[in-house]
C-alpha positions as CSV (number, residue, x, y, z in Angstrom):
1,M,-33.6,-74.3,11.1
2,P,-31.9,-71.0,10.2
3,R,-33.8,-67.7,10.3
4,S,-35.1,-66.5,7.0
5,V,-35.3,-62.7,6.5
6,N,-36.1,-62.3,2.8
7,S,-33.6,-59.5,2.2
8,V,-34.7,-59.3,-1.5
9,A,-38.2,-58.0,-0.5
10,S,-36.8,-55.8,2.3
11,R,-34.3,-54.1,-0.1
12,A,-37.0,-53.7,-2.7
13,R,-39.3,-52.0,-0.2
14,R,-36.7,-49.6,0.9
15,K,-35.6,-48.8,-2.7
16,K,-39.2,-48.0,-3.6
17,I,-39.4,-45.4,-0.8
18,L,-35.9,-44.0,-1.5
19,K,-36.7,-43.7,-5.2
20,R,-39.8,-41.6,-4.3
21,T,-37.9,-39.3,-2.0
22,R,-35.3,-38.4,-4.6
23,G,-34.9,-34.6,-4.9
24,N,-35.4,-34.0,-1.1
25,F,-32.7,-32.1,0.9
26,L,-29.8,-33.7,2.7
27,S,-30.6,-36.9,4.6
28,R,-34.3,-36.8,3.6
29,K,-33.4,-38.5,0.4
30,N,-31.0,-41.2,1.3
31,V,-31.2,-42.1,5.0
32,W,-33.8,-44.9,5.3
33,T,-35.7,-43.8,8.5
34,V,-35.6,-40.1,7.7
35,A,-36.7,-40.8,4.1
36,K,-39.5,-43.0,5.2
37,N,-40.8,-40.4,7.6
38,T,-40.6,-37.7,4.9
39,Y,-42.4,-39.9,2.5
40,E,-45.3,-40.7,4.9
41,K,-45.6,-37.0,5.9
42,G,-45.7,-36.1,2.3
43,L,-48.6,-38.5,1.6
44,T,-50.5,-37.0,4.6
45,Y,-50.0,-33.5,3.2
46,A,-51.1,-34.6,-0.3
47,Y,-54.3,-36.1,1.0
48,R,-55.0,-33.1,3.1
49,D,-54.3,-30.6,0.4
50,R,-56.4,-32.3,-2.2
51,K,-59.3,-31.4,0.0
52,A,-58.0,-27.8,0.7
53,K,-57.5,-27.2,-3.0
54,K,-61.2,-27.7,-3.6
55,R,-62.0,-25.2,-0.8
56,E,-59.5,-22.6,-2.1
57,F,-60.7,-22.8,-5.7
58,R,-64.4,-22.4,-4.7
59,S,-63.4,-19.3,-2.6
60,L,-61.5,-17.9,-5.6
61,W,-64.5,-18.4,-7.9
62,I,-66.8,-16.7,-5.5
63,Q,-64.4,-13.7,-5.3
64,R,-64.2,-13.5,-9.1
65,I,-68.0,-13.7,-9.5
66,N,-68.5,-11.1,-6.8
67,A,-66.1,-8.7,-8.4
68,G,-67.8,-9.2,-11.8
69,A,-71.3,-8.7,-10.3
70,R,-70.4,-5.6,-8.4
71,Q,-69.1,-3.9,-11.6
72,H,-72.7,-4.1,-12.7
73,G,-74.3,-2.9,-9.5
74,M,-75.2,-6.3,-7.9
75,S,-73.8,-8.2,-5.0
76,Y,-72.7,-11.8,-5.2
77,S,-75.6,-13.1,-3.1
78,Q,-78.2,-11.2,-5.1
79,F,-76.8,-12.5,-8.3
80,M,-76.6,-16.1,-7.2
81,G,-80.1,-15.8,-5.7
82,K,-81.6,-14.5,-9.0
83,L,-79.7,-17.2,-11.0
84,A,-81.2,-19.9,-8.7
85,K,-84.7,-18.5,-9.1
86,Q,-84.4,-18.6,-12.9
87,N,-82.9,-22.1,-12.8
88,V,-79.8,-21.1,-14.7
89,G,-77.6,-24.2,-14.5
90,L,-74.2,-22.6,-14.5
91,N,-71.8,-23.5,-11.7
92,R,-69.4,-21.2,-10.0
93,K,-66.4,-22.3,-12.0
94,V,-68.1,-21.5,-15.3
95,L,-69.5,-18.2,-13.9
96,A,-66.0,-17.2,-12.7
97,D,-64.5,-17.9,-16.0
98,L,-67.1,-15.8,-17.8
99,A,-66.5,-13.0,-15.4
100,M,-62.8,-13.0,-16.0
101,N,-62.4,-13.9,-19.6
102,N,-65.7,-13.0,-21.3
103,P,-67.1,-9.9,-19.7
104,Q,-69.6,-9.3,-22.4
105,A,-71.3,-12.8,-21.9
106,F,-71.2,-12.2,-18.1
107,E,-72.9,-8.8,-18.5
108,A,-75.6,-10.4,-20.7
109,L,-76.1,-13.0,-18.0
110,I,-76.5,-10.3,-15.4
111,N,-78.9,-8.4,-17.6
112,S,-81.0,-11.5,-18.2
113,V,-81.5,-12.1,-14.4
114,K,-82.1,-8.4,-13.5
């Protein structure tokens, strides 16, 4: 019995990867083994950086809240501690947005916890 290799499925699998590596540089877009490695490495980076993005944004929010709080004579840790004591249910993302885009509301918040 002759060997069956199912070239239709093999070609489809390769085309799928090559389609996803379009736009890459030199052989990374059209040489199968290089493109496959590039694609798999890209998926690894994407997974890793979805986690890193969360850390980076939290860090940015903390810096913005700290800068806003220090303009009113309070450190970040003091401000967050007083917010927690008074059960203010605003997260860091919202607080950072207030500090940047609505300083009057942020100042009112600081005055309410002082």
